[in-house]
N, C-alpha and C positions, 0 to 999 in steps of 0.2 A: 504493500499499500504506499509506504512512505517513498520508496524508490520511484514508483509509477507517478505519484503526484509531483515529484520534483524532476521529472524527465526533461532533458534539454529541450529548449525551444529555439527556433531560428531567431537569431539576434538577441536572445534572452540572456539574462545574467547567468554566469557560471559560478559565481561565488557570492557569499554574503558575510557581513560584518556582525559581530556580537560585542555589545558593551553593556556594562551594568556598574553601579557604584560598589565601593567596598561596603558591604551590608552587614549590620549586626541586628540580630532578631532575638527577642526575649523579654519577658517581664522584668522591669527594673533597669533596662539598659539605657534608658534616657539619662540616668544619673551618670553614665560614662561620658557624657558630652564634653565636659571640661578636660578630662584626660585625653580625649581624642584630639582636641584642638591643641593641647600642649604637645602632643606628638608631632603635630604639623608646625610647631614653633610659632603659633599664633598667639598674640598677646592682646589684641583688640579686635572685636568682632561687632558686627551689626546683627541684631536679632529681629527677625521679621515674624509677626503674628497678627491676630485679628482681635477686635475689641472683646469678643466673647471669651477669649482665652487669657487676656492680659492679666486678670487677677485670679487665675485658676491655680489649683495645686499642681497642675502641669508646668505652668510657668514658674512656680515656686521651686520645683525640681531643677529647671533649667538654670535659674539664677543662683541657686545654691551650688550647683556643680561648677558654674563658671567662677563664682567667688572663691570656692575652695582652691581652685587652680590659679587664682590671681590673675584672671583674664578680665580685662575691661570690656565693657559692652554698653551699647545703647539699644533701646527698643523702638522699632517702628511698628505701631499697632493699628495702622489705618488701612489694613487690607480688607477690602470688602468681599463678601461672598460673591462669586461670579465676577471676578476682577475685570477692570477695563483698562484701556490704554492710559487713561489719566491716573489710575492707581499706580501703574508701573512708572509713569513719569515722576510722580511724587516720591515713590520708593527709591527711584534712581538718584533723585536729587538728594535724598537723605543720605544714601550710601556715598555719593560723591563728595559730600561735605564733611563726612565724618572721620576721614583718615583711617579707614578700617583696613584690616589685613584679610579679612574673610567674612563669610556670612553664615548664619544659622536660620533656617526656616522651621518654625513650630506651628503646625496646623494641618488643615486639609489641603486638598489640591489647589485651592485658591491661593493660599499663602505660598506653597511651594512654587506654583507656576509664576506668581508675581516676582519672587525672589530670582528665579532663573532669568526672567526677561530684564528685571531691573539691573542685575549684574552686567548683563550685555550692554545695556543702554549707558550705564555709568562708565564702564571701562572703555568704551569706544566713542563716547560722547555723540551718540547717534540717536535720533528720534526713533521710538519704538515702531512707528509705522513703516519705516524703511526695511524692517526685518521681516514683514509679512510678504507672502509671495504675491506676484502680480496677478491680477490687476488690482488687488486690494491694496497692496503696498508697493515698495520699490523693488522687492525681490532681492535685497542685498543680503549676502551671506555674512554670518558673524566672523569677523576676520581672524580670531585666534582665541586662546584660552581666556576664560573669566576667572575671577578670584575663587579661592577655595570655598566650597559650599557644602554644608552637611545638613541634610534634610531629616526632619524629625516629624513623620506623619502622625496625625491624631484622629484619623478616620480610616475605616477599613474598606476602602473602595477604589480611590483614584489611582494608586500605585504611582503617583507622580514622582515620588523619590527615585524611581528606577527608569525614568523616560527622559528623552531629549526633547520633550514638547512643553510649550507653554500655551495654554488655551485662554484666550482673552476676548472680551467683548470690545469691539471697535465702536466707540460711541457715535461716530458720524453715520454708521450704518446700522447701529443698534442690533448688531449680530455678532456672535462669537466666531472667531477664526483662530488658526493655529500657526504659531511660529515653531518650525522644526529645525534643529541643527545639532549635530553631535556635541558641540561645545556647551550646550545647555545642560547636559547630563550632570546631576550632582556628583561630587567626588565621593561622598560617603553618605550612609543613611543609618539612623537608629530607629528601628521599628519596635516600639514598646507596646504590646497589646494592652497594658494597663491603662494607656491613655484613652481607651475606648470604653472603659467600664461603665461610665455614666452616660454614654450616648442614648438618647431616647430611641424607642423602637422604630419609629418611622425613618429616622436617620440611618439606623442599622440596615433597615430594609433597602433604602435608596442606595446607600453605599454597596450593599451586597449585590444588588442587580447591576451596578457599574462594574464590579469585578467579574460577575458572571458574563456580561456582554463583552468585556475585554477579552476574556479567555475564549469565548465562543467566536467572537469576530476574527481573532487572530488565527484560530484553528481553521476556520473556514475561509480565510482570506485567499485571494489569488496567490499562487505559488510564486516565490521570488524569481524563479526561472522564467516567468512569463512577463517580468518587467524587462525593459530594454537594458542591455549592458551599459554600465557606466564606464566611460573611457578613463576618467580620472578617479582613482580609488579614494582620494582624499575628498571627493565631492559626493561620495555615496551616503545617502541618508540611511538612518537606522529604520526608517519607516519603509521597508523594503519587501513586504509580502511575507506569506507564510514560509517557514524555513525549519529544518530539523531541530535546531536549537530551541526555538519557541515551542515545538511540538512536545518537548520534555516537560514543560511547565504548565501549558494550558490545560491538559487533561486532569492533572491533579487539582487545579484550581476549580474546574467544573465539578469534580467529585466532592470538594469541600462545600461548594454552594448547594449541591444536592443534599448532603447530610447535615449541614449546620446553619443554613440561612434562616429557615423557619424557626429553629430552636433559638438562635441568637436574637431574633426579632421578638419572639414570645416571652423570653425570660432574661432580664438584665442580669440576674445572678448566675446564669449559665456561663461561667468563665471559660469552660472548655470550648463552647461553641463560639464565643466571641474571640477567643485566642486563634482558633482555627480560621475564622473569617479574616482576621488580620493577616495571618500566613497566607491565605488564599489571595487576598488583595496584593501582597507582595509578589507572589508567583505570577499572577495575572499581569502585574505591572512589568515584570521582567519580560514576560512573553510578548505583550503588545508593544513594549518599548523597543523591540527589535523586529516588529512585524508591521504594526499599524492597525487601526480599526477600519471598519467599512460602513455599510449603510445605517445600522442603528445609530451610530454616533453622528454621521453626516446628517441624518434626518432629525436627530434631537435638536439641531440648531435652528430648524424651521420652528419647532415648538417654542424655544426660548426666545426667538425673535418676535413671534406673534402672539405670545401668551397674553391672556386678558386679566380681568380682575380676579385673580385667584391667590389664595394663601395656602400654605401647606402645613399640616399638623406637625408640631415638635420643632419647627424652624421659626426663629425669631425675626426673619427678614421681613421687611415691608412688602406688600403686594405691588405688582404681580410677581410671583416667584414660583417656578417649578424646579425642584432639586434635579441635579444633573442625572443621577441614576434613574429617576422616575421618567425624565424626558427620553432616556435611552431605551428603557424596557417597554415603554408603552406601545412602540411600533414594532418591537422585535418579533413577536409571534407571526406577524404578516410578512415581515421581511424575510425571515429564514424559511418560510414556506415558499417564497418567491425565489430565493437564491438556491434552494436545495436541488433544483433540476440541473444546475451546472456541476455540482460536486455531490452527488447523493450519498456517496460512501462516507465522506467526511462529515456530513450533516447527520447521518445516522450514528456515526461513532460519538459525535457531540451529544446526541440525544442519549445514548447509552451512558456516557460519563455523568450526565444529569439524572440518571436513575429512571429514564423513561421505560415504559413497558414496550419492548420491541418484539415480543414473541409474535411470530407469524408475519412480521412486517417485511416487505421487500424494499429494495432501494427506491422504488417509485413512491413509497410511503414516507420517505425520510422527512420531507417538509412538514407533513401533517403530524407525524409523531413528535417531532421536535417542537413545533408550535404548541401542540396540546400540553406537553410537559411545561413549557414556559408559562402557559396560562395557569396551570395547576400551582405553580410556585408563586405567581402573582396573587392568586386567590388566597393562598395560605398565609400570605404576608400582608394582606389588605391593601394591595395596590390599586390605583384607579382602574376602572373597567374601560380602558381605551380613551380615546381623545375626547369623547363626549363628557366623560367625567372630569376632564381638565377645563371644561368650559368652551371647547371648540365646537364648531358645526360643520356641516358639509360646505358651507360657503368659504370655510378657511382652507379647504384641501388644496385648491390651486395656488393661492399665495404661499402656503407652507412649502409646497413643491418647488415653487420658483426661488424661494429663499434658500432652501437646502441644496438646489442644484449648483450653487456656487462653490460647494464643498468638493472640488474636483478630485483632489488626491484620495480622499476617503472613499468616494464613489468608485474611482477607478481601482481601488484595492479589493472591491467585492469580486467574488468568483463569477458573477453574472453581470453582463453589461446592462446598463439601465439608462433610459432617457427621461425627459421631463415628464412624459405621459406615464411612464412606469412608476415614477415617484407619486404621481397623483393617484394612481390606482392603489398603491401601498398605503398611502394615507387614508384613503376611502375605506379600505379593509381594516384599518385600525381604529375606526371610530368606536366600536364596542366589540366585546368578545363573549360576554355571558349575560 
């Protein structure tokens, strides 16, 4: 199966590159932060976080660890959930003015992504818009290394500590887009499951579906051999399509989602489940950080672009707000039913890793089997019943498709080609499920 999937293609890539941070995982490892920075001979760092974490026990641990190692620090806490280009500009100005030697990010994907982009902007004195691909931005590559960055995630979903991506809302377009470059990859990560102990159930659910889709999307992505060969290996992106390395991690992340997602949502005291979900998020982050996502993430941006007057339980954000994991999973059952015809065996394997009942099923049934299992997990964790539950109507289908169609790289990473009409059909099929 693996050899067949990665069979050579005419003018296709013949190699792939793997990158990940030096990663430490385990309860209590956040307290190692100061020692890790001392090892790098850093004496003054910028700490990036968000207002909700500023006065938390998590930040107490961070500050104590830094103080014990006599490391000077200043805190930037103005990172907004779903960060925008203005957030990055402000964070970069803070870093540039502080005579820092490196950076620490403490928070979810919003904080980590902001830190990645801010370091690039501050280091090369370049407006953030220039790093977005054309036609959104100038398409400028990050010229070289950025300062040392150690990422400390506090949610069990984004895997941003393991990726070379920064997902940001462009205010002028009111839509999220991605900056991708290998220099954005954090140097190190401290993944401490204890930081997720107090997460509300709906946050755990949203994050859990983010990790699930990361794993499922990268496992079903277009094979890296189907992407055009890059002449300059230094220009090769880590968003390079499915590859044997990511195949090692994605299946285990899916098994974790099957076994522990509903448990972790249902019971905040189930430390085994929540620890496993944090590990699953890390595995999925490593997987998609070297592969990329496809349609579920591309189409999630149409939702967050056009979301209406909606608030989300357990999130303190002002409306309108749809958490990232919810915006990703809400279209996923329809999407994977659509993409399964291109690579039915990969989709059936994904369904099996997720615990689907595949008895008697044939490859032609892969999309239906996988879609059904995703819906079962959505129901078990009280997710919205499709787009209608998020406040959308049929009238929104075409505008959402037009918005998402700008996500060219992610759409091209899907195993099945799609056009604007295809996206409209998928959104239409995602209005409700049960």
